[in-house]
Every structure is written in structure tokens, then in C-alpha cells.
N, C-alpha and C positions, 0 to 999 in steps of 0.2 A: 504494500500500500504506500510506503514512504517514497518509492520511486515514481509515483504518479504525479508528484508536484515538484517543480523546479524551485528549490529554496533560494537560488540566486536571483529569482524575480523580486525578492524582497528589496534588493538594492537597485534593480534596473527598471521594474515596471510595477509600481504599487497597486494600481487598479487590477491588473491581471493576477498578481499574487493574491490579493485579498479575495478576489472572486473565486480563485481556485480553492483556497482554504475553506471559504464559506460553503462552496458546493461539496467539497470532499467531506466536511464534518457536518453538513446539513444544519448550518446555523446562520443566523442573520447578524451582521456586524454590529448594528445599533451603537452601543457604547464601547465597543472593543477597538483599540488602536491596532495599527498594523503589527506592532510588536506583540500585543496581546494575542493576535491570531497566530503569529509565528510560534509563540510559546505554547499555546494551546495545542497546536498541531505537533510540535516537538515533544511536549510532555505526554500527550495521549497516544501518539502513533509511533514516533521514532525512539524516544528514550527507553521504553520498556524492552526494546530489542537490543540495545547497545551492550556490548561486553558479554554476551551470552556464552560465546565460545572462548574468548580471550579478552583481556582488558583492551579498552578502546579509548583513545584520546580524540576528542572533538576540539578543533581549534579555529580561530579566526572567524568569530561571529560578526554579524553586521555592526558597524560602529555605533549607530544611534541607539542600540539596545542597552548600552551601559555607559552612561555619561561620565563615569569615573575612570575610564580606561584610555590608554594610549592608542593612537592609530598604528596600524602596521605600516612600516616604511615602504614596503613593496606593493601594497594595495590600500590606498587611503579610504576605501569603503569598508574596510574591516578593522577589527581591533585586536590588540595583543591579549588574547585570552585562550585558555584551554580548560577543559573539564575532563576528568578521568571517570570512566564508567566501567563497572564490573558487575556482571549479572543483572543488567538493567537498573543499576543504582548509581546515581551520581555520587561519587565518593569524594572528589576534590574539585575545587574551582580556583583558578588563579588568573591574574591579569597584571599587566604593566600599568602602574598608576599614572594618571594624567596629573602633571604638576604645573601646567601652564594656567595661571588664574584667569586670564582673558578668555581662553578657549573653554575653560570649565564654566565660567559664568554664561557664556553663549549657549552652551549645552543645557545648563539648568534653565535658562530662559525659555528655550525651545520645549523642554519637558514640561515646565509649568504651564505654558500656553496650550500645549497639546492636551494635558489633563483638563484644563478649564474648558476647552472646546468640546471634550467628550463628556463633560458633566461629572467628572470624577472628583474625589476629595481634593480640595485645593492644597497646594504646597506653597511654602514661602521660600524665598531665596536664602540659602544657608550662608549668611553673611560672615559668621565667625569662621567657617571653613574656608571661605574665599579669602578672608583676611590672613588666615594662616598660610595659605598658598602664596599670597603676595609677599610674605616674609622670606619665601624661598625654601624649597626642600630639594634634595638631590633626587635623581632618578631612582625609583624604587618599584618593587613589586611584592606580591604576597600570595600565599596559597591558603585556602581554607580547607581543612581536612575534616570531614564529618565523622567524628569518632563514633557517634551513635550509629552511623551508617556502616562503619567498619564492623561494629558488633552485630549488625544485621547480617552481614556476610558470614561472620563466624557462626552465628546461630541459625543460618539458613532461613531467616525470617523474611516475610514479604512486606511487612510494614513496621514502622517504629513502635506501634502499639504492642507488638509482640515481644519487645525487649524492655529491659529495665537496667540502666547503667548502675543503679544503686542497689541492686539485688545481687551481691557477690557470693551468696551462699553456695551456688552451684560451681563457682570457680575455685573455692578453697578446699 
């Protein structure tokens, strides 16, 4: 099913991309942004199949989906990000941090306007964060490892509800 939609359309033809997702998932866009449609399709259709036979790394997502990340130098429509999937579970997420305060403010302005246009909960400009960026920070990146998701793999669980990180009785 995932091969039936060209996800590159996200960056090249918004109308065609949105129409294809809406048709495939039998939904109406209404208050969903282009990014919402991408994530719905990715989470419902693609992600559960990732890493079933071996670990999979998905990288270089569309830039506008994460206003906090750096652009890829070789493709300015994508961002420096990767996610590690094992057995249909996103185990880790990493990206290069955007440290340019002018570009960061531009992206936040776009995100705030898009949410307002879609009638979503309004956001305010994160002035303290932008002020911190204006002070200057060196290039940096980080990775978030879902420890609870790692335990899901150890326990062969299908949801976080099936595990408890604070019930160590079975491990001692």
C-alpha cells in the first residue's frame, strides 16, 4: 500500500499529494495540514512495517515538518534528521539543530500562521528561545532514544500499555 503514493509530492506538488493521501485513507482534509496528512499516512501505513526484518533508518524528511532542524546541504527541501525503526517501533529520533535565529523565527512565523489558518490551538512566538539563539550557540545535534520503546522490544510488547518501567520484579 505504501508504494501507491509518491511521498516526494509533499515537496513538489501539495495539491496532488494531499489529494492522494485523502483518497488513499478515505478522509477529508478539513483541519489537517499537509504535514498532518503526511504523518497520518506515515504512522498508519508505513511505520508499522518498518524494521520488521532488520533495523531501518529513515532519513531526510521534508524540511517544513520540523522547524527546529537544519537543512540538508545537498537538498534544501529536506532536513538533517533520521529515525531508527525496529519491528515497527520508532526507537530513536535525531536531527541537526537549527541555530540561525533569523531562519528559526521565519519558520515559527510560518507554523503559527498555518495553525491559525487551520483553526488549531494558537501558538505564540517563543521569544526566550529566539533570544537564546541570538546569543549564539555552536552547531549541535541530538538523539532521543525511547527507553520505554526499547523495553517494548525486549518484552515483545505491541504497545506501551503492556510494559511498566517501574515494575522491576521480573528482572531481579
